[in-house]
N, C-alpha and C positions, 0 to 999 in steps of 0.2 A: 480424714480427707481434707478438703480445703483447697487453698490455691495452690499447694505444691503437689506434684505427682505423687501419687500413693503407691505403696506395694503391699502385696497381700500380707507378707510378714509383719508389717507395721500397723494394721488395721486395729488389732486388739487394744494398741495403745494410743490410737488416734483421738485427740483432745475433742474433735467435733463430734465423733461418734459416741464418745463417753458422754458428752453432754446431751445428746439427743436421747440416749437411753437411760440417763440419769434420773435423780429424783426432782430435779428442777423443771417446773413448767416453763415452755418457751412460747410466747405469743407469736401468732402468725405474722405479725407486722415486724419482728425482732430483726435487725441487721444479721444476726446469726444465719440465717437462711442462705443470704448471698455468700457468707464465707464457706458454709457447708456445701454449697452446690457449685463452687468454683475449682472442681478437681478434675484431673486428667488421670484416668486409670488405665494401665496397660491391660489390654484384653487378654484373659486366657485362651489359649489356643488348643486345649485338650480338655478331656473329661477329669484327668487328674488335677489340673489347675482349678477346675471348677469346683472340685471336691475340697481342694486346699483353701479356696475362697470362703466356702461354707463353714469349714472347720475353723478358720480364722475368725469368723465373725459369730461364733456360738456364744461367747461371753457377752457380746454386746447384745445380741438377740434375746438371751435369757434375761438380761438386764432390763431390756426394754418391756418384756412380757410381764415382768414383776412390777415395773414402775408405771407404764403405760395407763392402767385404769386410774392412777391418780394425776399423772401429769397431762395426759391427753396429746402427748407430743406427736404421735402417730396421725391423730386427726389434724393437727396443726400442720403437719408435712403435707398432708393430702390437700388441705385447703390452699396452702402455698402454690402446690401443682395446679389445682383447679383455677386459680385465680390467673395463673399465668397462661394457661391454655385459651383463656378468653382472649387474650392479645396475641396468640401465636400465628393465626392467619395473617393478621397486619405485620407481624415481625417478619414473616416469611417473605412477603410483598416488599418489605422495607430492607431485606437482607441483613436483618439484625441477628448476627452471628451469635453473638454474647448471650442474648436473651433465650435464643433456641438451644444453645449448648447447656445453660443452666437448667432449662425446662426439661431437657433430655436427661440429665443428672438426677433431677428429683424423681423422675419416673424409674429410673434405674434403681434408686434406693427402694422405693415403694415396691417394685417388682421383686427384688431380693428379699426383702421382709415378708412380702406376701407369700412367697414360695415356702419360706421356713414356717411361718404361721400355720398355712395349710397342712404341712406335713406334721406339725406337732400338737395341734389342737382341732377340737370339734367345730362344726360351723357355728354352733351357737356362742362358743368362746370367741370365734374369730368375728362374729358380728358384734360382739360386746367391745372388742378392741377397736372397732372402726365406728363405735358410737360414743365411748366414754369422752366426755369433754370437761365436766365439772371436776374440780380439784378435790372435792370431798369425796371419800371413799364410797363407792357402790352407787354413785348417783351419775345421771347424764341427762343432757339437755335435749329437748324435743327437736330443735333445729338441726341437729346432728344424726338422727335417728337413720336417715337414709344416704349417709355419706358414702357408704361401698356402692349403692346403686347410682349414686351421683359420679362417683369415680368411673364406673363401668360405662354408663352412659356417656360421659366425657371423652372415654377412650374411643367408643365407637364413632362419635361425632369427629374425633381427630382422624381416625382412619378414613372416614368417608368424605370429609369435607376439606382437610388440609391439602393445598396442591402439592404434588410430588416434585420437588426440586432437589438440586444437590444438597442444600442445607437442611431440608426436611426428610431426607431419605432414612436417616438413623432413628430418628424420633418416630417415624412412620412404622419401622421394624419394631421399634421398642413397644409401641403402643399395641400392635397385634400380638407379640410375644407376651405382654401381660395379661391380655386377654385368655392366652392359652393357659398361662399359669393359673388364672382366676378358675378356669373350668377343670383343673386337675383334682378337684375334691373327690371325684368318682375313684380315683386311684387309691383313696384310703378307706373305701367301703367295700365290704363284700357283696352287699346286696345292690341292686340296681337303685340309683337315686330316682326317684320321680317328684320329690318335693323339696329340692335341694336350693340353696340360695341362687344358684345359676338359673334354675326354672323360675324361681320367683321375680328375679330382676330381668332376664332375657326375654322371657315369654308374656310378661305383663308390664303395664306401666309405661314410662317414657321411653324405653328401649325399643318396645315393639315397633312403633312406627318406622324405625330404621331398618327393619329386617331385609327388604328387598334392595335397598340401597347398599347395605353392607354386604350381601351376598353378591351383588353385581360388581362392587369394588374389588372384593376378593378374587373373583373369577378374572376380571380384567387384570389385576395385579399378576395372576398366574399366566394369562395370555401374554401380556407384554414382556415378561421376563426381564424387568428393568435392572440393570447391573448396579452396583453401589458406586457412588461418584469416586473419581480418581483421587489419590492423595493430594492434599493441598487445595482441594475445592471447598474445604469447610475447616472449621478450626477444632474439630473433634481429634483426638489422638489417632494416629494411623492405626487402622484395625487390620487383623489378619484377613485373608481371603475368605475365611469361613463366615464372616459377617459379623463379628464383634461379640461383645460380652454377654449382652442381654439375649441376643440371638442363641448363643450356646446355652445359656441358661434355660431358656424356653424350649429348646430343641430337646434337652434332656427330658423334661416334663412331657413333651409331645411324644417321646419315644416309648414312655410308659402308657400313656394314653392310647397309643397306636395298638398295643396288644389287647386294649379293652374292646375296640370296636372293629378289629380284622378278624380274620380266620384264626388268630392265635400264633403261637411261636414254638409249638412243640415240634422238637426236632429240627428247628430251622437254625440257619447259620446266622451268625452276626452280620449286619449290613457292613459293607465296606465303607471306611471312612473317605468320603470324597470331597473336594472342594466345590461348593456350590456357586455357581455363577451369579445366581440372583437370590441372596437371602429375603429379600421382600416377597418374591414369588413363592418361595418354599414355605416361609411362614404363613402367607396368606392361604396357601393350598391346605396346610395343616390345620388352620383355624377353621376354615370351610368345613374340612372333613368332620372335625369335632362338634361343630355346630349342627350339621346335617345329621349326626348320628346320636344326638342327644335323645332320650327317651322322651316320649310325650309326658307332659304333665297331667295330673289327674283330671284337670278341668280344661284342658286345651291341648291340641296337637302341636307337634314341634313345628313352629312357623318358618324355621330355616329349611327344614326338610320339605316344607310345601312350597317354598320358594325355589329349591333346587329342583323339585318334580315338575314345575309349571312354567319355567322361562321359556321364551319363544325366540326365534330368529327375528333380526332386524327387519328382515325382508318379508316377514310374514305381517301382512296387513289386517288380518281378521282380528277382531275384538276379543278380549278375554271374558270367559264366562263370569257372571256375577258371583259365582260359587268359588272362584278360584282367587284367594287371598295372596298378597305380596307377590304379584306377578310382575315381571318386567321383561325387557327384551335385550339381546346381546348378539353381536356378530358371530354366526354359527362358524363361518368360514375361517375366522381367527381362531375360534376355539378349536376347531377340527385341527388345524394346522398345529397348535401348541400341544394337543394331546398326542399328535403323532410324533412330534420331536421330543417328548418328555418321558417316553415310556421306560427310560432306563431306571427311573425312580419308582419305587412300589406305591408311593402316595398318589402319583400320577395314574398309575394303573388302577388304584382303588377309586380316583374320581371318574375315570372312564367306565369303569364297571358300574358305579353308582348312577351315571347319567344314562347309560343303555338301559339299565334295569328299571329306573324310576322315571325318567323323563321320556315319555313317547315323542315328543317333538324332536329331541336330540337323536333318538333312535331311528326315526324315520328319515331325518336328513342324512345320517351317516350311511345308512343302507342304500340310499339313493345316489350316493357319491359314485363317480366313474373312477376313482383314483384309491379304491379301497385298500390296494397293496400298501400304500403309505402308512396305513393303521395296522394291517395285518402282520405285516413283516416284523415291525418291532415286537409285537406280541408272540410270533413264532420264535423269534431270536430269544425271549425270556425263557420258554419252554425248552429250547434246544440247550441253552446253558442252565439247565435245571440244578446241576450239582453246585453252581455258584450263587444260586438265588434263595433268598428266604423262602420258607414253605408257603407264607401266605401270598408272596408275590406269584408263585407258580399257581397257585389256586385261583387267584384272581384272574390271571391270564387265560388259564383254561376255561374258567366260567365265562369270560368274554367271548371265547370262540363258541361256546355251547349257546349263547344268546344268538351270536351272529348266524349259526348254522341252524336256527330255527326258522330262517327265512329261505324260502325256496329261490328267491331271486338272487341272494347272495351265493347260494350253493351252486347255481349255474354260471353266475359271473366270475367267480374264481378260477373257473377252468378256461376262462376266455384270455384271462390276463397271463401273458407269456414273461417270465423273468430270465435274465441272463447273467451268468457268473454270480451265484450266490457264496460269496467268499467265506462267510462264517459257518456254512455247512461243510465240515471237514472229512465225513466218512467217504464221500465220493465226489469227484468233480462234477458239477451240475452246470453245464455250459448253457443248457436252455431247458426250461421246465415250467409247467403252469403253477400258478398260486395254489390252486387246488391240490395238485399231485405234492407240492411242496409241505401244504398243511398236513396231508395225509402221512407224510414221511415224519415229521416233526411229532405228531401226535403218537404214532407207532413207536417211535423211539422213546418218548416219554413212558409209555406203557411198560417197555423192555427194561428200561431203567429202574422203574419202579418195581418190576418184579424181583430184580436181583439186588436192589439198594434199600430203598426207603420203605417198601412194602406198605403203602398207604392205600387203605381200602376206598377212600372218597376219590382219590386220583384216578383209579381204574374206571370208576362209575362214570365220572364225567368225560374221560376220554373215549370209552366206548359208546357214550351217549352222542358226542360230537360226530364221531364215524357213522353212526346209525342215521342221525339227522342228514348227512351229506350223501348217504350211499345211493339213493334212488337218482341223485344228480351227478354221479361220476361221470366224467366225459374225458375221452382221450388221456386216460391215465399213463404216466410216464412209466417206462418199463421197469425201472427201479422200485417206484411206489407199488406196482403190481406185485413184484418180487417179495416187497416187505410184507405186504398184506398176507401173502401165503406163508411167508418165513414166521410170522407171529402166530398164525394157526398151527404151523408145525411146532413150534415152542410149547404152545398149549397142550397140543396132542402128546407130546412126550411127558409133560408135567402129568397128564391124565393116566398115561401108562404107568408111570412111576407110582402114583398114589394107588393105582388099581393093584399093583404088584404088592405094595406094602400092605394093602387091605386083605390080600388073599394070604399072605405069609403070617399075618396078625391072626387070621382066623384059625389057620393051621395051628399056630402055637397055643390058642385058646383051648383047643381039643386035649392038649397034653398037660396043661396046667391052669387051673381055674383061680388062682391066687394072685396073679399079676393083672393089674388093672390096664385094659387096652385103650389105645388111642382111639378117637372117634373118627375112623377113617371114613366111615359112610358119610358124615357131614361133610368133610374135606371133598369127597368125591362128588357130591351133589352140587357143591359151590363151584369146582372147577368145571364141571359139566354145564352149568348155567353159563359161566363165561364163555365156553366153547360155542354153545347155542348162539350167543349174542354174535360171535364172529361168523357162524354160519349163515345168520340172519343178515349180517351186513353184506357177506359175498352174494347170498341169494338175491337181496334187494338189487344189487348192482346188475346182476345177470338178467333179471326180469324185467327191469325198467330201462337199461341202457346197454344192452349187451352188444348191439351194433356199433357202440361208441368206444368200445373197450377191447381190442383185440389183445392187447398186452396182458390183460387179467386173465383172458381165456388161455393164452399161452402159458402163463405161469401156472395156471390150474392144471393145464395138462401135463406140464413138466413134474408136477408134484402129485399126480393123481393117485398115487398108491397112499397118500396120507388120509384120503377120504374113504378109503376101502372099509375100514373098521367101524365108521360110524353109519354105513348103508342101512344095517339091520338093527342098529341100536334103538331101543324102544324110545330114548329121548330125543333122538335126532331124525327118525324115519320120516316125519312130515316135512321138515325143512330140508333135507336131503334130496327129495324128488327132482325138484329142479336142477341142483347142482350135478347129480348123477345123470340127469337127461343131457345136460351140456357136455359133460365128460364123455359119455357114451356116443353122443352124436359126432363130435369132433373127433374122437379118437378113431371112429369108424372111417371118416373121410381122410384121416392121415394115412391109415392102413392101405386104402385104396390108391393113395399117391405113392406108395412105395417106400423103401428104407432110404436112410442117410440123406434126409431132407435138410437143407440149409434153413437157418432162423428166418431168412427173408421169405423162402418158400412156405414155411409153416404159417406165418403171418399172413401170406397171400390165401392160403387155403382157409384159414379161419375166417378172413374177410369174405370170401365167396360162401363159406358155410352159413355165415350169419343171415346173409340174404335168403338162404334155401331153408333155414330152420324155420317152421311154423310157428307164429307167434303164440297161437291158441294152445300150443302144448306146454307153455310155461304158466305156472300158477302164479299170479300177480298178487302180492301182498304189500299192505302198507307198513313202513317201518319208521313213520314218523314219530319220534318221541322226543320229549324235551329232556327226560333224564330216565336212566335206567334204574331200578331198584332191585338189588339182587338178594335181598333178604340177609342172610349171614354172610356178608362179603367180608367181614372182618377177618376170615381165614382164607380169602381168595388166593387161589393158585401159589400158595405158600407151602 
């Protein structure tokens, strides 16, 4: 590197890097550092180029690993960076581009080395490399023992205290990215880390007082979505729209961390590579999620999770309980707007899930909003395009719906919101439909997609649980939504008959041959019957609690009445079929009295009149409020 621009292919032969990794000790006051840090490095724009960068610096890093215990050059580089950060705020105010540029470059080198060191060695070895300073082999001085902690604390101060200007944007992203890299130790351990260096430094000592300030800063970075400065506003080399080299380096690490604390990536598709308008917002969100999902230390809970769980709205004037540590306030309206706008990214969906699940203040605020469609529609669009999304993104969207549908107020209000021209729903033109009916359509479509494609047991569990939570509050269902509810039951009924037929044939075959092992059709039949029962309970809950609000569901029920005939006397469904059979019988009788060849409009009119005439005490009312259905052996459900 040095004052001239460097290319990846030139790095193994670069004289400054050779000196840094060589056998000669370099004092932190040596002019060498100014020469080393005066480089302009063209940013890799793909994972391939990032891999080439790592491959090109292997020899340099190996040399540094071998020689650093004697030279202490890594410690010297870190001390150069630390000394520069003390003047960073003043340099930003004075618009000292050169000083900030060199400080950024120092952090870039540290981040690259840190990533490789973490990949290649244990935490104990890593700490030794950050503590060795004496030139004699195997010794180190006491004043450098906490150099890694000092670096981490310095980065946190940089993130929270340095004003965000055009000339400080890149180094702010770099600081956040370096902390993400530092937290990647978990990737290289099969067991859950509870006593790692990240726990030691982040949950104790000088870093701990910055907890609430750091979480608040990262949240506001996400909310504000600040774009990188335009070319020419600073003296750094022009970066790609993706956000620069250090951003790409840490994003690769964050992708690995992602699978550790989300619902996994089995069967999921690779996320599409898209240009991010705000690298700072994206990296801040990734760091926030990693911090919030760190495991508790053996002697202390995760303070970052505590901060995420307890922050309040700036308009909330009530005092924080003394038992709530690391509390702060933030503008909930701005947070809500950002969450609504950013749901195309799975990390933003994970943040929304985390806040709804863990922060009661946020959950209460969101459920009280009168514009919930701004939040629900992006979630529904994720589920609608299930084949294009990662599995964990779909899961999180579905669980968010499950959390929301636990609230009766939400279940009522979504049927009062009327939407027009939902362009992304392509199965049918929906010129006007309630948000509640659209939610039902999307969830049912997800179930049917899962039945034929992914066959994921938990997806069905949560889909049916969401419908069950909503069923008592169904209001004015769109005719298409009512049709799809009965169509799904028809699909399950056909599956039931198929499995029943296979079981019968298998039983006959067993009488002629006892040598062939038989499939466990009885278990399959039990599972499919459990699912059918859930659908019958959902229909029954709607009929018993809101029959007069749903003539379209009664119409669809009557149109497909033959589907339910086989379940009337079935021992598994007799109890739940009582109300459904009563409704079918009552309205069928009124239609017969009205004569033949009735129009759709006339049938609906008869149904509306019949609802008034049907004695309410004849329907057995049951509660179907459930947070989650557990189907036992759902692993073989309806497949």
